[in-house]
Steps between C-alpha positions, in 0.01 A plus 500: 500500500333838510768647733799341324395548137168684460603813689794550262278559201480863402187538284142396510521285187770273646327498839177391331671223313667384820166483681346305206790248513470452871127450473531248215769296674316495833185368329707211364660406830222594746188381322315428825542856630289790382731721291351830626539389860854386433605843370289709741667806633646602734747217523608610847586320822563676829560425864340814633152502355362234734570482870652172610585361844861492612815633342491272201431688178264320258442622148146540375379596160310828451223452247405868445680829495227640723594268783870576452436874507294476819781311669776729380294811583466377861873434516579844354273658761692318769826616353392866483393490860851398612721669243528805276192496277517344156222591254520191279266435214436124511439425138527139377870495406600676823316245703664213308839652562435530875411130507823412313718712723332359805563146379868577445537657848333199654733265320713337772786434255669823412220684331599812303350701215606750235209743438513672166293803401496869436553733797184568701329180391467384858779236531609621844147554630383156394811348661429683825143373500606143427767518776237624744260222405779236559591660839840633382655842557655688207871589526616772262818707489463876553706686240669830577727717295804348678380140501804276453605134486573520872146610563371220281706239690361645825148463372570137398653438841179628664287292259692181579488565873125555506427191286765264645520599868156642569314270265305777333320430174634758256453590134806675359351744254748649259448718196740586220538849651654344811787361301729797532819303444558200277682320783157457662414248229776271630316490835174431329648212311646352818177541686298323228751223445611401850387761755862545614663837460873438551604852614195598700618342820853517646620229731379680816153567350477134395594382850230726645241344270608149587479573876164673463336210318672214680213426744247504214720248310516271803125521541460387139700187577806603299855474630599858585831517321599833354446377150152359574401816686604716206324277248187507717513879506537519121213252450277732707596802292479304172239233585 
């Protein structure tokens, strides 16, 4: 309710009225639960704040911002030791956004996000930290003065090969500045809707993909027809 409706309110008066309505309604429907405890902040669940055994990710609630900051500060330190340094200020909203982005990245069913904010507000940095926490690498196009649609298709070809054939966990990080041609939006739409980019692979490239992934398809117990191999490849890219 807070994310879908409350965050759309634009002034303190309306936000206050919204909070009062939520508190009043919750008292009526949850009489046996302490109201202050019910609305306690932060309302945040993460998979990275508590170490668990195995590869299964389990969500745990974080009851204080102090605990969340300690956990994220440790993750940021690990990131800075392995990558170009990011000097992030982990204020409350920034930490909440990292948790949301991390949850989207961990989503096994086609997680994607549109991050909106003024330039320099930390959208890319928070995404990079969230990707690192989830064990993903960040893939981003490198613009030049001569960057063209052919270059963009080549970048997508590399992206698909790394994700589908090598099995790498990747976060495709794209900003509005990377959209240098409106035709790119057609590719984005296809990526989000089906994962299939019709003119990215010619028949020879497609045959190479099918042959490269055939053994993996057999190992998964799937009949290794060309169609099944291709679908298996796309499912890995667009899981």
